[in-house]
N, C-alpha and C positions, 0 to 999 in steps of 0.2 A: 421507206417513207410510210408514215401512218396516215393514210388518206382520210379516214374517218375523223381523227383528231384535228387534222388540218382544216377539214370542212367545218367542223364544229367551231374552231377558233374564228374562221372567216365569217360564219353566221353570227357569232356573238359580237364581232367587231362591227357588224352592220345593225346591231341591236334588233335582231329578228328572233322570234320564238320558233320552235320546230314547226308549230302549226302554221305560222305566217309563211315560213319558207315552203312548207308543203303546199299551201294554197297557191303561192306564186309559181311553183314548179309543176302543179297539177299531179302531185304525188301524195301518198298518205303520210300522216305524222309518224306512224309506226315504222314506215320504211326509212324516213329520215333518221329516226332514232337508231334503227338497226345499222344503217350506213355509218353513222357517227361512232357507234360502238364496235365497228368492224365485224358485225355479225352478218352483214349483207354487202355485196359488191355491186355498185351500179354499172350498167353498160356504159360504153364510151358516150353514146348519144345522151343517156340520162345524166351522166356526170357533166357533160357539156351544158345541158339545160340548167343543172343545179348551179354551175359556176356562173352562167349568164345571169341568173337570178341574184347572185351575190356580187355582181359587178366585176367578174374576173373571167379568165379564159384558161384553156388547158396549158398554154405556154407559160403564163404567169404562175399558175398553180403548181406545175411540176418543176419550175425553175428552182435550182438549189442556190440561188443568190445568197451569199453570205453578207451580213451587215458589215459595212466598212468600219474599220476601227479608226476613230477620230483622234485618239491620243496615244502617243508612244512613249514608253519609259526608256530610260537609258539602256536597259538590258535588251530592248528590241533593236537598238541601233547596231550597225556594223562598222568597225574601225579597221582600216587597213594602213599599215605603215608602208609608205610608197617609196621604194628606192629610186624610181625614175624621177621623183621630185627633188632629190637631193635634200635629205633631212626634213621630211614632211610626212603628214598623215592626212587621210580623208576619212570623215565619218559620214556614212549614209544615214541621214536623220529619219527617213521613212523606209521601212523594209519594202523591197520590191517596187521601189518608186519608178523603175523603168517602164512599168505598165501604165503609169499616169501620164498626164500631159506635161508635167513639170517634175524636175528632180532637184530637191534641195540637198546640199551637202555642206559640211563644215570642214574647212581646209585649214590646217596649221602648217606653216612653213618655218623651218628653223632659219637661222642666219644664212643667207646665200641660197636658200631653197627656191626652187622654181617649179611650177607646174609644167607638164609636157606641153608642147605647142599643139593647139587644137586647130584643125583645118576649118575653113569657112563652112558655114552650114545655115540652113533655114532656121528661123526661130529667133529667140531672144535669150540674153543672159543678164542676170542681175547679181550684183555683189554688194555686201555691206561689210566693211572692215570693223571688226570688233576690237582688235588690239594690234599695235604695231603699225608699220607703213609698208605698203606694197606698191609695185609699179605694174600697171596694166600695159602690156605691149600688144599693139594691134596695128597691122599693116605698116610696119616700120616706124610707128610713132609710139612714144612712151608717155604715160600719164601717171603721176604720183597720186596715190589714194591713201589718206591717213585714217586712223581710228575715228569712227563716227561719220565717215564719209562713205558714199556709195558710188557704184558705177552701173550703167545699163548700156547694153550694146546689141546691135543686130550684126552678128559676126560674119561680115562679108570679106574678111581677110584672116589669115592665120593669126592666132593670138595666144598669149601666155601671161602668167602672173608670176612676178618675182619678188622675193623679200630682199630689199636692199638695206634694211635696218640692221642694227647691232643686236637685236633681240628677236624672239619669236613673233610671228605675225599670225593672226587668226582672222578668218573671214567666212561669212556665209555666202554661198554661191548657189544660185538657182538657175537652171537651164531649162528651156522649153524648145524643142522636145528634149527628153532625156538623152544625154550623150556621155555621161561619166562612166 
């Protein structure tokens, strides 16, 4: 990590000159300049003071938090042909979605295909049928869901989805917490 460059960017984000920062931190402008060019290293106490003057702290400053990626291309997605589903596939739309609070997947079921039965769990599930017709089976009841229709459930019973149509069915399925 380039401490000097990171301090400089933080100072410029706050619209401060080196002189203004030096005044706030009770340091010399020359010292600020040397630190920003990595010609001098501040002590931990001095770095803490500098960061406080910039509205930050050591934890935030040294955090290697990576900006989250908001858009995913098709090449980022992972497709799995799933034998357990009987003629089906799952596309994980967000890489590493299991670390999030929700997990969206795109499911395609061939004729007669079915998801494996999911046990009851805390959370919610939402689905939107893009094409075909599926049957949502939950707690011994069956609900037909056609293209353009959606379902939402708090899965307090075992549940599965089956394609009972003569052609492929495709639906978006979002679960919170992630469980796919």
